[in-house]
ZAZAVEX-833494 format. One record per atom (N, C-alpha, C): residue number from 1; atom name; x, y, z. Coordinates in pm, 1 decimal. Each point is the difference from the previous one (the first is absolute). Layout:
BEGIN
resi name xx yy zz
NUM CA X Y Z
...
This chain:
BEGIN
resi name xx yy zz
1 N -3143.9 8155.7 1086.1
1 CA -98.7 62.4 68.1
1 C -32.6 119.4 85.6
2 N -76.0 99.2 -1.5
2 CA 66.6 125.7 47.2
2 C -78.6 0.7 142.6
3 N 17.8 79.0 98.3
3 CA -23.0 10.2 95.8
3 C -128.5 47.1 61.5
4 N -52.2 106.0 -89.8
4 CA -185.3 -35.4 -16.8
4 C -8.7 -136.9 -23.1
5 N 65.9 -79.1 -137.2
5 CA -135.3 -145.1 60.7
5 C 32.0 -103.6 108.8
6 N 140.4 21.6 49.3
6 CA -1.1 -108.3 112.9
6 C -54.9 49.6 105.2
7 N -31.1 113.5 38.3
7 CA -75.2 89.6 74.2
7 C -168.6 -65.1 -46.9
8 N -38.4 -12.1 -117.7
8 CA -131.7 31.4 -53.6
8 C -17.9 -219.4 69.5
9 N 63.7 -36.8 -65.2
9 CA 18.3 -186.1 81.8
9 C -11.4 -36.4 87.8
10 N 76.7 121.6 129.4
10 CA -16.3 -16.6 114.7
10 C -160.4 13.4 83.0
11 N -8.5 123.6 -117.2
11 CA -201.5 24.1 55.1
11 C -52.8 -104.4 -15.8
12 N 20.9 -48.9 -85.9
12 CA -111.2 -81.5 -156.7
12 C -10.8 -164.5 119.8
13 N 69.8 -57.5 27.8
13 CA 61.5 -110.2 72.7
13 C -47.8 37.6 157.2
14 N 54.4 109.2 88.6
14 CA -86.9 21.2 87.7
14 C -113.3 0.5 60.5
15 N -79.2 56.7 -158.6
15 CA -124.8 55.7 101.2
15 C -104.7 -99.3 -21.4
16 N 22.7 -83.4 -109.0
16 CA -121.5 -146.1 30.5
16 C 46.1 -57.0 126.1
17 N 151.8 6.1 23.6
17 CA 3.4 -130.5 152.3
17 C -88.8 100.1 128.5
18 N -58.4 83.9 -31.1
18 CA -40.5 81.8 118.0
18 C 73.8 97.4 62.1
19 N 141.5 48.8 -45.2
19 CA 84.1 52.3 55.5
19 C -41.7 155.0 31.4
20 N 7.9 64.8 110.3
20 CA -69.5 137.3 -4.6
20 C 46.7 117.0 -70.9
21 N -68.1 57.3 -92.5
21 CA 29.4 65.9 -28.9
21 C 191.3 138.2 19.0
22 N -69.9 8.3 90.3
22 CA 88.0 118.4 71.7
22 C 109.7 -80.0 70.8
23 N 31.0 -128.2 -7.7
23 CA 106.3 -53.5 53.4
23 C 90.0 11.9 -160.2
24 N -113.4 -66.5 -93.5
24 CA 76.5 10.1 -159.5
24 C 122.1 131.6 -33.5
25 N -123.9 124.5 6.7
25 CA 82.5 127.9 -47.6
25 C 123.6 4.7 120.1
26 N -11.6 -12.8 121.9
26 CA 134.8 0.0 73.4
26 C 127.9 -91.1 -42.5
27 N -95.9 -97.9 -54.7
27 CA 178.6 -46.0 -42.9
27 C 43.3 -6.8 -108.8
28 N -77.4 69.0 -84.6
28 CA 35.8 48.1 -140.9
28 C 66.2 100.0 15.3
29 N -75.8 120.4 58.7
29 CA 46.5 145.9 56.6
29 C 153.4 -62.0 50.2
30 N 29.3 -78.4 114.0
30 CA 139.4 0.2 84.9
30 C 94.4 -105.0 -133.5
31 N -70.1 -28.9 -91.5
31 CA 117.3 -26.7 -80.1
31 C 44.4 45.7 -26.1
32 N -89.2 72.7 -69.7
32 CA 27.5 185.3 -88.0
32 C 55.0 107.2 75.6
33 N 37.9 -26.5 95.9
33 CA 9.9 140.4 104.8
33 C 111.3 58.4 -65.3
34 N 69.9 -74.3 -50.5
34 CA 134.3 149.1 -51.7
34 C -77.2 78.9 -151.4
35 N -115.4 -69.0 -39.3
35 CA -15.4 106.6 -104.6
35 C -94.7 99.9 40.4
36 N -31.3 122.0 -34.4
36 CA -105.7 105.7 -34.6
36 C -122.0 -35.0 -79.0
37 N -60.6 -118.3 46.4
37 CA -139.2 -70.3 -64.2
37 C -89.7 39.1 128.7
38 N -8.8 43.2 101.6
38 CA -127.5 30.7 108.5
38 C -105.2 -63.9 -45.0
39 N -27.7 -19.5 -100.5
39 CA -208.3 -31.4 0.2
39 C 10.5 -114.2 -97.0
40 N 136.3 -74.1 -88.0
40 CA -19.9 -101.4 -74.0
40 C -34.6 -120.0 49.1
41 N 21.9 -8.3 165.3
41 CA -19.8 -172.9 69.9
41 C -175.2 29.4 -10.0
42 N -48.5 114.6 15.5
42 CA -99.4 4.5 40.2
42 C -140.9 44.5 -127.4
43 N 78.0 -8.2 -87.7
43 CA -59.1 33.2 -147.7
43 C -27.3 -151.4 -17.8
44 N 139.9 -76.9 -54.4
44 CA 11.1 -158.5 17.7
44 C -113.2 -47.2 82.2
45 N -19.2 -30.2 78.2
45 CA -55.3 -96.9 130.7
45 C -171.9 45.3 -65.7
46 N 24.5 127.2 -28.9
46 CA -181.4 21.1 -36.3
46 C -53.3 -15.6 -143.8
47 N 106.4 -0.1 -86.6
47 CA -56.3 -56.7 -170.9
47 C 28.7 -152.9 63.3
48 N 81.6 -72.1 55.1
48 CA -32.5 -100.1 42.7
48 C -83.1 -109.0 56.9
49 N -91.5 95.4 92.2
49 CA -110.3 -34.2 46.5
49 C -131.8 45.5 -70.8
50 N 6.4 71.6 -90.3
50 CA -80.6 92.3 -118.1
50 C -13.5 -155.9 -82.0
51 N 129.8 -54.7 -49.6
51 CA -9.8 -107.6 -99.5
51 C -14.7 -116.3 56.6
52 N 25.9 -53.6 140.5
52 CA -71.5 -111.4 54.1
52 C -191.4 12.6 21.5
53 N -36.0 134.7 65.6
53 CA -105.6 15.1 -10.9
53 C -86.0 -66.8 -139.9
54 N 36.1 86.5 -101.2
54 CA -88.1 -3.6 -131.2
54 C 36.5 -128.8 -6.2
55 N 110.6 -79.9 7.2
55 CA 21.6 -164.0 -62.8
55 C -120.6 -82.1 70.6
56 N 14.8 -18.0 134.5
56 CA -117.8 -1.6 103.7
56 C -151.8 -4.1 -35.5
57 N 21.2 152.9 -79.2
57 CA -183.2 26.2 24.6
57 C -38.4 -87.1 -183.0
58 N 90.4 -26.3 -56.7
58 CA 16.1 -115.9 -182.3
58 C -46.6 -78.9 95.9
59 N 33.7 -114.5 59.9
59 CA 18.1 -75.0 9.2
59 C -65.0 -46.3 127.3
60 N -68.9 92.8 78.8
60 CA -137.9 -12.4 25.0
60 C -153.3 18.1 -69.2
61 N 15.7 51.4 -108.9
61 CA -88.4 29.8 -106.0
61 C -28.3 -113.9 -93.7
62 N 66.9 -67.2 -5.3
62 CA 33.3 -134.2 -120.1
62 C -128.7 -103.1 86.4
63 N -45.8 -68.6 -90.1
63 CA -131.8 -89.7 76.8
63 C 97.6 -134.7 25.7
64 N -97.1 -26.1 127.6
64 CA 134.2 -130.0 46.6
64 C -84.1 -154.5 -113.0
65 N 39.9 -133.9 22.1
65 CA -9.1 -63.6 -71.0
65 C -159.2 -9.1 -15.9
66 N -50.2 111.4 -117.3
66 CA -157.3 -51.7 -70.8
66 C 33.8 -19.9 -93.5
67 N 92.0 14.6 -57.3
67 CA 16.8 -22.0 -162.1
67 C 18.1 139.0 -112.5
68 N -116.3 168.9 100.5
68 CA 7.4 79.5 -37.2
68 C 139.7 99.2 -51.2
69 N 26.4 29.1 -59.2
69 CA 147.0 68.2 -5.3
69 C -43.7 194.5 -14.7
70 N 113.7 44.8 25.2
70 CA -14.9 138.5 69.6
70 C 118.0 72.7 -101.4
71 N -30.9 142.6 11.1
71 CA 121.1 -12.4 -58.6
71 C 133.1 34.0 67.1
72 N 92.0 6.5 -25.0
72 CA 134.6 5.5 97.6
72 C 81.4 133.8 -18.2
73 N 15.9 38.1 57.9
73 CA 124.8 224.0 -8.2
73 C 76.7 -63.8 67.4
74 N 94.8 73.8 6.0
74 CA 107.3 41.1 31.7
74 C 72.4 132.5 -41.7
């Protein structure tokens, strides 16, 4: 697993828990402080937030137990 994949996993676990995105960015950036990727943590968290929001929109758009089905997008 690459460091980028680890960072992605951290963000994907933290955001649904309700962790503050800025705190998640700080944790990732602090861990990678020796590397020269100043925007990497921010980009990773923003992409994870977008993926989470997209997933939430799909779940919210699905009908409740009415028996009607809606297309599922991923």
